[in-house]
Structure formats: structure tokens, C-alpha cells
C-alpha positions in Angstrom: 5.1 11.0 5.4 5.7 10.3 1.6 3.6 13.5 0.8 5.8 15.6 3.0 9.0 14.3 1.3 7.5 15.0 -2.2 6.5 18.5 -1.2 9.9 19.2 0.3 11.6 18.0 -3.0 9.2 20.1 -5.1 10.0 23.2 -3.0 13.8 22.5 -3.2 13.6 22.0 -7.0 11.5 25.2 -7.5 14.0 27.2 -5.4 16.9 25.9 -7.4 15.2 26.6 -10.7 14.4 30.1 -9.5 17.9 30.8 -8.4 19.4 29.6 -11.7 16.9 31.5 -13.8 17.4 34.6 -11.7 21.2 34.4 -11.9 21.1 34.0 -15.7 18.6 36.9 -16.0 20.8 39.1 -13.8 23.9 38.3 -15.7 22.3 39.0 -19.1 20.2 42.0 -17.9 21.9 44.4 -20.2 21.2 42.5 -23.4 18.0 42.1 -25.3 18.1 38.3 -25.1 17.9 38.1 -21.3 14.2 37.0 -21.1 14.3 34.1 -23.6 17.6 32.8 -22.1 16.1 32.6 -18.6 13.0 30.6 -19.7 15.2 28.1 -21.6 17.4 27.5 -18.6 14.4 26.9 -16.3 13.0 24.4 -18.8 16.3 22.5 -18.9 16.5 22.3 -15.1 13.0 20.9 -14.9 13.6 18.2 -17.6 16.9 17.3 -16.0 15.2 16.7 -12.7 12.5 14.6 -14.4 15.1 12.4 -16.2 17.0 11.9 -12.9 13.8 10.6 -11.3 13.4 7.9 -13.9 17.0 6.8 -13.5 16.4 6.1 -9.8 13.1 4.1 -10.3 12.6 0.7 -11.7 9.3 -1.1 -12.5 8.8 -4.4 -10.7 6.3 -6.7 -12.4 3.6 -8.4 -10.3 4.4 -11.9 -9.2 3.5 -14.7 -6.9 5.5 -15.0 -3.7 5.6 -17.2 -0.6 4.9 -15.2 2.6 5.4 -16.4 6.2 2.3 -15.8 8.3 3.1 -16.1 12.0 1.0 -18.0 14.4 -2.1 -16.2 15.7 -5.5 -16.7 17.3 -8.7 -16.6 15.1 -12.3 -16.8 15.9 -13.8 -19.6 13.8 -17.4 -20.8 13.4 -17.9 -24.4 14.7 -20.8 -26.5 13.5 -21.9 -29.1 16.0 -24.8 -31.5 15.8 -26.3 -32.9 19.0 -28.9 -35.6 19.6 -31.8 -34.8 21.8 -33.2 -38.0 23.3 -36.9 -38.8 23.2 -38.8 -38.1 26.5 -42.1 -37.8 28.2 -42.9 -34.4 29.5 -44.7 -33.5 32.7 -48.1 -33.9 31.1 -47.4 -37.4 29.8 -46.9 -36.3 26.2 -44.2 -38.1 24.2 -41.5 -36.1 22.4 -39.6 -37.7 19.6 -35.8 -37.6 19.6 -34.2 -35.3 17.1 -30.9 -33.8 15.8 -30.1 -30.2 16.5 -27.6 -28.1 14.6 -25.8 -25.8 17.0 -23.5 -23.1 15.5 -21.2 -21.1 17.7 -17.8 -19.4 17.5 -14.6 -20.6 19.2 -11.1 -19.1 19.5 -8.6 -21.5 17.9 -4.8 -21.1 17.5 -3.5 -21.2 13.9 0.2 -22.1 13.9 2.6 -20.2 11.6 2.5 -21.2 8.0 3.6 -20.3 4.4 1.0 -18.7 2.2 1.2 -18.1 -1.5 0.2 -14.4 -2.2 0.1 -12.1 -5.2 2.4 -9.1 -5.1 1.1 -6.3 -7.3 3.5 -4.5 -9.8 5.0 -1.3 -8.3 7.8 1.3 -8.8 10.9 0.6 -6.7 12.8 3.9 -6.3 16.3 4.2 -4.8 16.9 7.1 -2.4 18.9 10.1 -3.4 
């Protein structure tokens, strides 16, 4: 979307430059200075547009900002230890009791909260 707007502005600026340069060249076509005058006018139009662009934009420094994160569901890893009791198996063999580490995932709800985030520096441009 932003690329489309830039292209449209570029085409409009080029058309305006061409019309101004063509009008000056047509008006001075009988004199010997017609060609240099047309190029100087086109240069002035381009620099004028460039200057206007900087008047509309302002550099915003990077900074820390508090941002509200709304509540959401997250899948989190849960570590769970369980004790397996000692037992005799079917063949009469004794098995010692032991701890077992079981890791699995569980869906948990995280309520809304404030988070401290870094906002990168950027150009803030006003519309036409």
C-alpha cells in the first residue's frame, strides 16, 4: 500500500515537472536560451518537492514505552515429578521406587498485563 502511494506521488511529481518544463520551453522557444531555462526550472521543482518532504517529517527517537498486552491463551511446558512406588512384578522380582520427570504442554490463560517494550526510532510523516 505504501509503495503504491509513493509511486503515485512520484508519477504526479514527474508529470508536474514535465508540464512546467514544457511550458517554459514552449514560451521561450524563439530565443536561444530556451534549453538552459527549461533544465533550471525542472531542477528547482524537484528540490522544492524534496524540501517539502522534510518539512512534513519528524524523526522520533527510540524509547521505552509501556504497552498493554490483552489476555490470551498460551501453550506452556509443565515440569511434573511423580513418584513410582516400589513393587514386585509377576516373576517375583523387586523393583525399587523412583522419581520420574514428566514434561508435557498445557494450555494456560495469561491475563492482560502491562509490558515494558522498546520502540525503535522512526520517521513520523504528516499527510499532505
